[in-house]
C-alpha positions in Angstrom: -76.0 129.9 -29.8 -75.1 131.5 -26.5 -78.6 132.0 -25.1 -79.5 128.5 -26.0 -76.4 127.1 -24.2 -77.1 129.3 -21.2 -80.7 128.2 -21.0 -79.7 124.5 -21.4 -77.1 124.8 -18.7 -79.4 126.5 -16.3 -82.0 123.8 -17.0 -79.7 121.0 -16.4 -78.3 122.6 -13.3 -81.8 123.1 -11.9 -82.9 119.5 -12.6 -79.7 117.6 -12.0 -77.6 120.0 -9.8 -77.7 117.9 -6.7 -76.8 114.8 -8.6 -73.8 116.6 -10.2 -72.7 117.9 -6.8 -72.8 114.4 -5.4 -70.8 113.1 -8.3 -68.3 115.9 -7.7 -68.1 115.0 -4.0 -67.7 111.3 -4.8 -64.9 112.2 -7.2 -63.1 114.2 -4.5 -63.5 111.2 -2.1 -62.4 108.7 -4.7 -59.4 110.9 -5.6 -58.5 111.2 -2.0 -58.8 107.5 -1.4 -56.7 106.9 -4.5 -54.0 109.2 -3.2 -54.1 107.5 0.2 -53.9 104.1 -1.4 -51.0 105.3 -3.5 -49.2 106.6 -0.5 -49.8 103.4 1.4 -48.5 101.4 -1.6 -45.4 103.6 -1.8 -44.8 103.1 1.9 -45.2 99.4 1.7 -42.9 99.3 -1.3 -40.3 101.2 0.6 -40.6 98.9 3.5 -40.3 95.9 1.2 -37.2 97.3 -0.4 -35.7 98.0 3.0 -36.5 94.4 4.2 -35.0 93.0 1.0 -31.9 95.1 1.4 -31.6 94.0 5.1 -32.0 90.4 4.1 -29.3 90.7 1.4 -27.0 92.3 4.0 -27.6 89.5 6.5 -26.9 86.9 3.8 -23.7 88.6 2.8 -22.6 89.1 6.4 -23.2 85.4 7.1 -21.3 84.4 4.0 -18.3 86.7 4.9 -18.3 85.4 8.5 -18.5 81.8 7.3 -15.5 82.4 5.0 -13.4 84.3 7.5 -14.1 82.4 10.7 -11.8 79.6 9.5 -8.9 82.0 8.8 -6.3 82.1 11.6 -6.5 85.2 13.8 -3.2 86.8 14.7 -2.2 87.0 18.3 -3.2 90.2 20.0 0.3 91.3 20.9 3.9 90.9 20.1 5.0 92.3 23.5 6.3 88.9 24.8 8.8 88.6 21.9 12.1 89.8 23.2 15.2 89.7 21.0 18.5 91.3 21.7 18.6 94.7 20.1 15.2 94.2 18.7 13.0 97.3 18.3 10.2 97.7 20.8 7.1 96.0 19.5 3.8 97.4 20.8 1.0 96.8 18.3 -1.7 94.5 17.0 -1.1 92.3 14.1 -3.9 91.3 11.6 -3.9 88.1 9.6 -5.3 89.6 6.4 -2.2 91.6 5.7 0.6 90.5 7.9 3.4 92.1 5.8 1.7 95.5 6.3 0.5 95.2 9.9 3.6 93.8 11.5 5.7 96.8 12.5 8.2 97.8 9.8 11.1 98.0 12.3 10.4 94.5 13.5 10.1 93.1 9.9 13.3 94.8 8.9 15.1 93.4 12.0 14.0 89.9 11.2 14.7 90.3 7.5 18.3 91.3 8.3 18.8 88.5 10.7 17.3 85.7 8.6 17.6 87.1 5.1 13.8 87.0 4.8 10.8 88.1 6.8 9.6 84.9 8.5 6.0 86.2 9.1 5.3 87.1 5.5 4.0 84.0 3.6 3.4 85.0 0.0 1.8 81.9 -1.6 -1.9 81.1 -1.3 -4.7 83.0 0.3 -4.1 81.3 3.7 -0.7 83.1 3.9 1.3 80.1 2.8 2.7 77.1 4.6 4.0 77.6 8.2 6.6 75.8 10.1 5.8 73.5 13.1 7.9 73.6 16.2 11.0 71.3 16.2 11.0 71.5 20.0 9.1 72.9 22.9 10.0 74.4 26.3 7.5 72.7 28.5 8.2 74.6 31.7 8.1 74.3 34.6 6.6 77.6 35.8 8.9 79.9 37.9 12.0 78.0 36.8 13.6 80.7 34.5 11.5 79.6 31.5 11.2 83.2 30.3 14.9 83.8 30.5 15.5 80.5 28.6 13.0 81.5 25.9 14.7 84.9 25.3 18.2 83.2 25.2 17.0 80.7 22.6 15.8 83.5 20.4 19.4 84.8 20.0 20.5 81.6 18.2 20.9 82.3 14.5 19.2 79.1 13.5 16.1 79.5 15.7 13.2 81.4 14.1 11.1 83.2 16.7 7.4 82.4 17.4 5.2 85.5 17.6 4.5 85.1 21.3 5.6 83.2 24.4 3.0 81.1 26.2 0.4 80.4 23.5 -0.8 77.5 25.6 -3.0 75.9 23.0 -2.6 72.4 24.3 -3.8 73.4 27.8 -7.5 73.1 28.6 -8.7 76.7 28.3 -5.6 78.0 26.6 -2.6 80.0 27.9 -1.8 83.7 28.3 -3.2 84.5 24.9 -6.0 81.9 25.2 -5.5 80.2 21.9 -8.3 77.7 21.5 -8.4 77.3 17.7 -5.7 75.4 15.8 -5.7 78.0 13.1 -4.9 80.8 15.6 -2.2 78.6 17.2 -0.5 77.7 13.9 -0.2 81.4 13.0 2.1 81.8 16.0 4.8 80.1 14.0 6.9 81.5 11.1 6.7 80.8 7.4 9.1 78.4 5.7 12.1 80.1 4.1 11.4 80.9 0.4 14.4 79.0 -0.8 14.2 75.3 -0.6 17.9 75.0 0.3 17.3 77.2 3.4 14.5 75.1 4.9 16.9 72.8 6.7 18.8 75.7 8.2 16.1 76.9 10.6 13.9 75.6 13.3 11.2 77.2 15.4 9.8 76.4 18.9 7.3 77.5 21.5 7.4 77.9 25.3 4.4 77.4 27.7 5.4 77.1 31.3 2.5 74.9 32.4 2.7 72.3 29.6 4.8 69.8 31.6 2.7 69.7 34.8 -0.6 70.9 33.3 -1.3 68.7 30.3 -3.6 65.7 30.5 -2.6 62.5 28.7 -5.3 63.0 26.1 -4.0 66.5 25.3 -0.4 65.1 25.1 -1.7 62.5 22.6 -3.3 65.3 20.5 0.0 67.1 20.5 1.8 64.0 19.2 -0.7 63.7 16.4 -0.1 67.3 15.3 3.6 67.8 15.9 6.5 66.7 13.7 7.6 63.0 14.4 11.0 64.2 15.6 9.8 66.8 18.1 11.9 67.2 21.3 11.2 68.7 24.7 13.3 70.9 27.0 12.1 71.0 30.6 13.6 73.5 33.2 13.1 72.2 36.7 13.7 73.8 40.1 13.7 72.7 43.7 10.0 71.9 44.3 9.8 73.9 47.4 11.4 77.1 46.0 9.4 76.7 42.8 6.1 76.3 44.6 6.7 79.2 46.9 7.8 81.4 44.0 4.6 80.6 42.1 2.5 81.2 45.3 4.1 84.6 45.7 3.4 85.4 42.1 -0.3 84.6 42.6 -0.3 86.5 45.9 1.4 89.6 44.3 -1.0 89.6 41.3 -4.0 89.4 43.6 -2.7 92.0 46.1 -2.6 94.5 43.2 -6.3 93.9 42.8 -7.0 94.2 46.5 -7.8 90.5 47.2 -6.1 87.1 47.4 -4.8 84.9 50.2 -3.0 86.4 53.1 0.6 85.6 54.1 2.7 86.4 57.0 6.0 85.0 58.3 4.4 85.0 61.7 1.6 82.7 60.6 1.4 79.2 62.1 2.9 76.3 60.2 -0.6 74.9 59.6 -1.8 78.2 58.1 1.2 78.6 55.8 0.8 75.0 54.6 -2.9 75.5 54.1 -2.3 78.7 52.1 0.3 77.0 49.9 -1.7 74.0 49.2 -4.9 75.9 48.6 -7.0 75.4 51.7 -10.0 73.9 50.0 -8.0 71.2 48.4 -5.9 70.7 51.5 -9.0 70.1 53.7 -11.2 68.1 51.3 -9.0 66.2 48.9 -6.0 65.5 51.0 -3.2 67.4 49.4 -3.0 67.1 45.6 -5.1 64.1 45.0 -5.0 63.2 41.3 -5.1 66.7 40.0 -2.0 68.8 39.2 -4.1 71.9 39.2 -5.0 71.6 42.9 -2.5 74.3 44.0 1.0 75.7 43.5 2.6 72.8 45.5 1.1 70.3 43.1 2.9 71.7 40.0 6.2 70.6 41.6 5.2 66.9 41.5 7.5 66.2 38.5 7.3 62.4 38.7 3.5 62.5 38.4 3.7 64.8 35.4 6.6 62.9 33.7 4.6 59.6 33.9 1.8 61.3 31.9 4.2 62.3 29.2 5.9 58.9 29.1 2.6 57.3 28.2 2.8 59.1 24.8 6.5 59.9 24.2 9.8 58.1 24.9 12.5 59.3 27.3 14.9 60.1 24.5 12.6 63.1 23.6 13.3 64.9 26.9 16.1 67.0 28.3 15.8 68.2 31.9 17.8 71.2 32.8 18.2 72.5 36.4 17.5 76.3 36.6 20.6 76.9 38.7 22.8 75.5 35.9 21.2 77.9 33.4 21.8 80.8 35.8 25.3 79.9 36.9 26.7 78.2 33.8 24.7 79.9 31.1 26.8 79.2 28.0 27.7 75.6 28.7 24.1 74.8 29.7 22.7 76.4 26.5 25.2 74.6 24.4 24.1 71.3 26.0 20.6 72.2 24.9 21.7 73.0 21.4 23.6 69.7 21.2 20.4 67.9 22.2 18.6 69.9 19.5 21.3 69.2 16.9 22.1 72.9 16.6 25.6 74.5 16.5 27.0 76.0 19.7 27.0 79.7 20.4 28.7 82.1 22.8 26.6 83.6 25.6 27.2 85.8 28.5 26.3 84.5 32.0 22.8 85.6 33.2 22.9 88.5 35.5 19.2 88.7 36.2 16.3 86.2 35.8 13.2 87.4 34.1 9.9 87.8 36.1 11.5 87.5 39.5 8.9 88.0 42.3 9.3 91.3 44.2 7.6 90.1 47.4 10.2 89.7 50.3 8.2 87.0 52.1 10.1 84.0 53.6 8.8 80.6 54.5 8.8 79.4 58.1 11.5 76.8 58.6 9.0 74.3 59.9 6.8 74.8 56.8 9.8 74.1 54.6 10.6 71.0 56.6 7.1 69.8 56.2 7.2 70.3 52.5 10.6 68.7 52.2 9.2 65.6 53.8 6.1 65.8 51.5 8.2 66.0 48.3 10.9 63.5 49.3 9.1 60.4 47.8 8.2 62.2 44.6 11.7 63.6 44.2 13.2 60.2 44.7 11.0 58.7 42.0 11.7 61.6 39.6 15.5 61.1 40.1 15.2 57.5 39.2 13.2 58.4 36.1 15.8 60.9 34.8 18.8 58.9 36.1 20.2 61.8 38.1 20.0 63.0 41.7 19.5 66.8 41.8 19.9 67.0 45.6 16.5 68.3 46.5 16.0 65.9 49.4 19.0 67.3 51.3 18.5 69.9 54.0 
């Protein structure tokens, strides 16, 4: 059969060769197009899988963020917490594992002092119930509030907050800018694990600008949130000395950054007064106006601030302490505070140094001081009537 097959093949090739060649070429083209289509399909499939994966990741991220955003975020630092013989704390604390992330030396110190770690709440995913402050140190700024805060921490019945100056009730927050109630509540310790110990301890917070910086509506919010028996301790200082100390603090902080108001003992009285009052407010508003945030001088208007607080709380909730009494008669002054707070007395050494004293040596011109004394006289007299005690600030 071989010759016949060869003959047939050659005949077919002769008659239909071009047609077969075309079919072969078309097959190649079709095969090529099929491969291209397959490649495009695979690429589109990969892109589809990638898009689906990205979408799933976005959905999961949104879910995780939605769940976690309501959890309290732990304060960024423990550096403001100063206890006698307490180990140096210089770290971040994370809410999701407070027992692990709070430094072990610090936890051990607190556990030894209070027989439990007050920042390890073991029940429920929200880290368990936390205490609310039984009292607050409302200020005023530059009146030894930091020294008082540290002295209070030494009392065996007072559990420490994580930080000083959380400032939640101020518009815009305090040093740590707490603007969320969950973050703020995390500042305070957990309840003792034993029911019998819950009445043995109290906690507190200190923010120096609460007394002169809170609006009435913010004070009302504080009352709604706080325990019904909350009390307030207010350190006060001669308005002139306090205002000038705060001004020097502002001046010192800005001088470190190469800017800020200028000050010289040789300046005219008008220039010194304008600097103290904040020149914009001094020229346009006429001293403090209705705002206590107008300048350093305005935060010494204790009568104006106290009237705001008395619109919400009664006088029995407040104890006013002169800063000079805390400095010169530390133990007796502190025990008066503890009596006001229904806490047992303690022994304390007299303060030898006030915390955060300003290093600038500037002095105020005598005529500037005389001007300010006259300015404050009416406000001081009103404040003395409100607290039932003359603190002697109107005397030369």
